[in-house]
C-alpha positions as CSV (number, residue, x, y, z in Angstrom):
1,M,34.9,21.0,-59.9
2,R,35.1,24.2,-57.5
3,I,32.9,26.3,-60.2
4,I,30.3,23.5,-59.9
5,L,30.7,23.7,-56.2
6,Y,30.6,27.3,-56.0
7,I,27.4,27.5,-58.2
8,A,25.9,24.4,-55.7
9,M,26.7,26.6,-52.7
10,Q,25.7,29.7,-54.1
11,V,21.7,28.1,-55.0
12,A,22.1,26.6,-51.3
13,V,22.5,29.6,-49.6
14,L,19.9,31.8,-51.9
15,L,17.2,28.9,-50.6
16,L,18.6,29.3,-47.6
17,V,18.0,32.8,-47.1
18,S,14.7,33.0,-49.2
19,I,13.1,30.8,-46.6
20,I,15.1,32.7,-43.0
21,G,13.9,35.5,-44.7
22,S,10.3,35.3,-45.3
23,I,9.9,33.7,-42.4
24,L,11.8,37.3,-40.3
25,L,9.5,39.2,-42.7
26,N,6.3,37.4,-42.0
27,L,7.5,38.1,-37.9
28,F,8.2,41.4,-38.8
29,G,4.5,41.9,-40.2
30,I,6.7,43.1,-43.3
31,Q,5.0,42.7,-46.7
32,I,6.6,43.0,-49.8
33,S,5.6,41.8,-53.3
34,G,7.1,38.5,-54.6
35,S,8.6,40.5,-57.1
36,D,10.7,42.9,-55.2
37,Y,11.9,39.9,-52.6
38,T,13.0,38.2,-56.1
39,S,14.7,40.7,-56.8
40,L,16.3,41.6,-53.5
41,L,17.6,38.2,-53.3
42,I,19.2,38.4,-56.9
43,M,21.1,41.7,-56.5
44,C,22.1,40.9,-52.8
45,A,23.9,37.5,-54.5
46,V,24.8,40.1,-57.5
47,F,27.0,42.5,-55.4
48,G,27.6,39.9,-52.3
49,C,29.9,37.3,-55.0
50,A,31.3,39.9,-57.5
51,G,33.3,41.9,-55.6
52,S,34.5,38.8,-54.0
53,L,34.9,37.4,-57.6
54,V,36.8,40.1,-59.3
55,S,39.4,40.2,-56.6
56,L,40.2,36.6,-56.8
57,F,40.7,36.5,-60.8
58,M,42.4,40.0,-60.7
59,S,44.6,38.5,-57.3
60,K,47.7,38.0,-59.4
61,F,47.6,40.8,-61.3
62,M,46.8,43.2,-58.0
63,C,49.6,41.9,-55.6
64,K,52.1,41.9,-58.3
65,K,51.2,45.3,-58.6
66,S,50.9,46.5,-55.0
67,Y,54.2,44.6,-53.6
68,G,56.3,45.4,-56.9
69,V,56.5,41.4,-57.4
70,R,59.3,40.7,-59.8
71,V,58.8,37.2,-61.3
72,I,61.5,35.2,-62.1
73,T,62.4,34.2,-65.4
74,N,65.9,32.9,-66.0
75,P,67.6,32.4,-62.3
76,Q,70.3,34.6,-63.0
77,T,71.9,34.2,-58.8
78,S,72.1,31.8,-56.9
79,E,69.2,32.5,-54.6
80,E,67.4,33.2,-57.3
81,L,67.7,29.5,-59.1
82,F,67.7,28.0,-54.5
83,L,64.2,29.4,-54.8
84,V,63.0,28.0,-58.3
85,N,64.4,24.6,-58.0
86,T,63.3,24.3,-54.6
87,V,59.9,25.4,-55.7
88,A,59.6,22.7,-59.0
89,I,61.0,19.7,-55.8
90,L,57.9,21.0,-53.3
91,C,55.1,20.7,-56.6
92,Q,56.5,17.8,-57.7
93,K,55.8,15.9,-54.8
94,D,52.7,17.2,-54.8
95,G,51.7,17.4,-58.6
96,L,51.0,20.5,-59.0
97,K,51.4,22.6,-61.7
98,M,54.8,24.8,-61.5
99,P,53.7,28.3,-59.9
100,E,55.0,31.7,-61.4
101,V,58.1,32.6,-58.7
102,G,58.5,35.6,-57.7
103,I,60.6,38.1,-55.6
104,Y,59.3,41.6,-54.2
105,N,61.2,44.2,-51.9
106,S,60.2,44.4,-48.6
107,P,61.8,44.3,-44.9
108,D,58.7,42.7,-43.8
109,P,60.0,38.8,-43.5
110,N,56.2,37.6,-45.5
111,A,55.5,35.3,-48.5
112,F,52.4,34.9,-49.9
113,A,50.4,32.4,-52.4
114,T,47.9,33.8,-54.7
115,G,45.7,33.2,-58.0
116,A,42.8,32.1,-59.8
117,S,43.3,28.5,-59.8
118,K,46.2,25.5,-59.1
119,D,47.5,25.8,-62.2
120,A,47.7,29.8,-62.5
121,A,49.1,30.8,-59.3
122,L,51.6,32.4,-58.2
123,L,54.2,32.6,-54.6
124,A,56.1,35.0,-54.4
125,V,58.6,36.0,-51.4
126,S,59.8,38.9,-49.7
127,T,63.6,40.1,-49.7
128,G,63.5,40.4,-45.8
129,L,62.6,36.6,-45.8
130,L,65.3,35.6,-47.7
131,N,68.1,38.0,-45.5
132,S,66.5,36.4,-42.0
133,M,66.3,32.4,-43.2
134,S,68.3,29.8,-43.9
135,Q,67.9,27.8,-47.0
136,S,65.9,25.0,-44.6
137,E,63.9,27.8,-43.3
138,V,63.0,29.1,-46.6
139,T,62.0,25.6,-47.8
140,G,59.6,25.3,-44.6
141,V,57.9,28.7,-45.9
142,L,57.1,27.5,-49.7
143,G,56.1,24.1,-48.4
144,H,53.0,26.2,-46.3
145,E,52.2,28.3,-49.6
146,I,52.5,25.5,-52.0
147,S,50.7,23.6,-49.5
148,H,47.7,27.0,-49.9
149,I,48.0,26.5,-53.6
150,K,47.3,22.4,-53.6
151,N,44.5,22.8,-50.6
152,G,42.4,25.6,-53.2
153,D,43.0,28.2,-50.8
154,M,42.2,31.2,-52.8
155,V,39.5,29.8,-54.5
156,T,37.6,28.8,-51.3
157,M,37.9,32.0,-49.1
158,A,36.5,34.0,-52.4
159,L,33.8,31.5,-52.2
160,L,33.4,31.8,-48.3
161,Q,33.5,35.6,-48.5
162,G,30.7,35.8,-51.4
163,V,28.4,33.8,-49.2
164,L,29.2,35.7,-46.3
165,N,28.5,38.7,-48.1
166,T,25.0,37.6,-49.5
167,F,23.8,37.1,-45.9
168,V,25.2,40.9,-44.9
169,Y,23.3,42.0,-47.9
170,F,20.5,41.1,-47.3
171,F,19.8,40.8,-43.8
172,S,21.0,44.0,-43.4
173,Y,18.1,44.9,-46.0
174,V,15.3,42.9,-43.7
175,V,16.8,44.7,-40.5
176,T,16.1,47.9,-41.8
177,F,12.2,47.2,-43.3
178,A,11.8,46.5,-39.9
179,I,13.2,49.5,-38.3
180,I,11.2,51.8,-40.6
181,N,8.2,49.2,-39.9
182,A,8.1,49.6,-36.7
183,T,9.3,53.8,-36.7
184,R,5.7,53.7,-39.4
185,G,3.3,51.9,-36.9
186,N,1.2,49.0,-37.7
187,N,-1.1,50.3,-40.4
188,N,-1.2,48.4,-43.4
189,N,-1.0,50.9,-45.4
190,D,1.7,52.0,-44.5
191,N,3.7,48.1,-44.6
192,R,2.5,47.9,-47.9
193,D,4.5,50.6,-49.2
194,V,7.9,49.8,-48.0
195,S,10.7,50.7,-51.0
196,F,14.0,50.1,-51.2
197,G,15.4,53.8,-50.8
198,S,12.6,55.6,-49.8
199,S,14.2,58.0,-47.4
200,M,18.0,58.5,-46.3
201,M,16.5,57.0,-43.7
202,F,16.7,53.9,-45.0
203,Y,19.8,54.0,-46.2
204,T,21.6,55.6,-42.8
205,I,20.1,52.5,-41.3
206,N,21.0,49.9,-43.8
207,S,24.6,51.3,-44.0
208,L,24.5,50.6,-40.0
209,M,23.4,47.3,-40.2
210,Q,25.4,46.5,-43.2
211,M,28.2,47.2,-40.5
212,V,26.7,45.0,-37.8
213,F,26.6,42.1,-39.7
214,G,29.5,43.1,-41.9
215,I,31.0,42.5,-38.6
216,G,30.1,39.2,-37.4
217,A,31.1,38.3,-41.1
218,T,34.3,38.7,-40.9
219,M,34.6,37.1,-37.8
220,I,34.2,34.1,-40.0
221,L,36.1,34.4,-42.0
222,M,38.7,35.5,-40.2
223,W,38.6,32.0,-38.3
224,F,38.3,30.2,-41.5
225,S,41.6,32.1,-42.6
226,R,43.2,31.0,-39.3
227,W,42.0,27.4,-39.4
228,R,43.6,27.2,-43.5
229,E,46.9,28.3,-42.1
230,Y,47.3,25.3,-39.5
231,R,46.5,23.0,-42.3
232,A,48.9,24.5,-44.8
233,D,51.3,24.3,-42.2
234,A,50.2,20.5,-41.2
235,G,51.2,20.6,-45.2
236,S,54.1,21.7,-45.0
237,A,55.3,19.9,-42.4
238,D,54.4,16.7,-44.6
239,L,56.4,18.1,-47.8
240,N,59.7,18.7,-45.3
241,G,59.2,17.9,-42.0
242,K,57.9,19.0,-39.3
243,Q,61.3,20.8,-37.9
244,C,61.6,22.4,-40.7
245,M,58.3,24.9,-40.9
246,I,59.4,25.1,-37.1
247,G,62.4,26.5,-37.3
248,A,60.7,28.8,-40.0
249,L,57.8,29.9,-37.5
250,Q,60.6,30.7,-35.1
251,A,62.3,32.9,-37.9
252,L,59.4,34.4,-38.5
253,K,59.3,34.9,-34.5
254,R,62.3,37.2,-34.7
255,G,62.2,39.1,-37.7
256,V,59.8,42.6,-37.9
257,Q,56.3,41.9,-37.4
258,P,53.8,42.5,-40.7
259,Q,51.8,46.1,-40.2
260,Q,47.8,46.5,-40.3
261,N,47.8,47.8,-44.1
262,K,44.0,48.8,-45.6
263,E,45.0,49.3,-48.8
264,K,46.6,45.5,-48.9
265,S,44.3,43.9,-46.1
266,Y,43.1,41.3,-48.8
267,M,46.5,40.4,-49.7
268,Q,47.7,39.8,-45.7
269,A,45.3,37.5,-45.7
270,L,48.1,35.4,-48.4
271,C,50.5,36.0,-46.8
272,I,52.6,33.3,-44.0
273,N,52.3,35.5,-41.2
274,G,49.3,38.4,-40.9
275,P,49.7,41.6,-38.5
276,L,48.4,41.4,-35.1
277,T,44.8,43.1,-34.2
278,V,43.1,44.0,-31.0
279,S,41.2,40.5,-30.8
280,E,42.5,37.8,-32.4
281,L,38.8,36.8,-33.7
282,F,39.3,39.5,-36.2
283,M,43.3,37.5,-37.1
284,S,43.8,36.4,-40.4
285,H,46.5,34.2,-39.1
286,P,46.8,32.2,-35.5
287,P,49.7,33.3,-33.5
288,L,53.1,32.3,-34.0
289,D,53.6,30.5,-30.7
290,K,50.1,28.5,-31.6
291,R,51.0,27.2,-34.8
292,I,54.3,26.2,-33.5
293,A,52.3,24.4,-30.8
294,A,50.3,22.9,-33.1
295,L,52.9,21.6,-35.1
296,E,55.0,19.9,-32.3
297,Q,51.8,17.8,-31.1
298,L,51.8,16.5,-34.8
């Protein structure tokens, strides 16, 4: 169903981008042949979606390698047995297939869920989380991550990322054409000769425009990420009671706060607690106090 949704969404995006792009090109007096215009649309869609889809299908592998996750296949300790049994009980409540359950070494009290589908998910918790939280608080965290799996948030984030990338690539090209067109003047010979990557100026301006439009796309993506965190908190509250999830968030406040890591920026958006940034607009997770306040109002 999500694959059908993805295809339908991408077709709708291409149609919308095509219409808006045609209007902008006419507005700026830029002439591009029909074949070049179609090629540009296809190229932007492929480039925009390829990276997000590859990241989605490789997310389990990437997270296991990046965090050094040890998947629990046969629980050896009471702690491991508690994790596996609790996840199994919560999944049964939500009607989900049992995900892989793992542990990774990190002082950062955190957890994440990832995977290309609900039936092939990975749920991992850090040693820092297990060492700093009670079983009730850990249960709240597990409920939060299982809610992410139930809601299909990993897939939805990848779909949204692909759509935003398509917009960023296409409109950066359109604006670049407009700027180059303006610098050449308005004679028709130059307008007909706008080509992709004809000069270093084109690549420089296009790269700058991708950065500018990329900032806007990041803000939209982070807004959605914060919204899904509130929804996952509420899902955990439905499974375990809101006090259980509130206790987990209060425990996160007492722990070591995660730091921004460029190498793991994709994975950090999947965790229960994200790093602080200069502005909340660029945060993948709402501030813990706001999440607690939202739960208290349920």
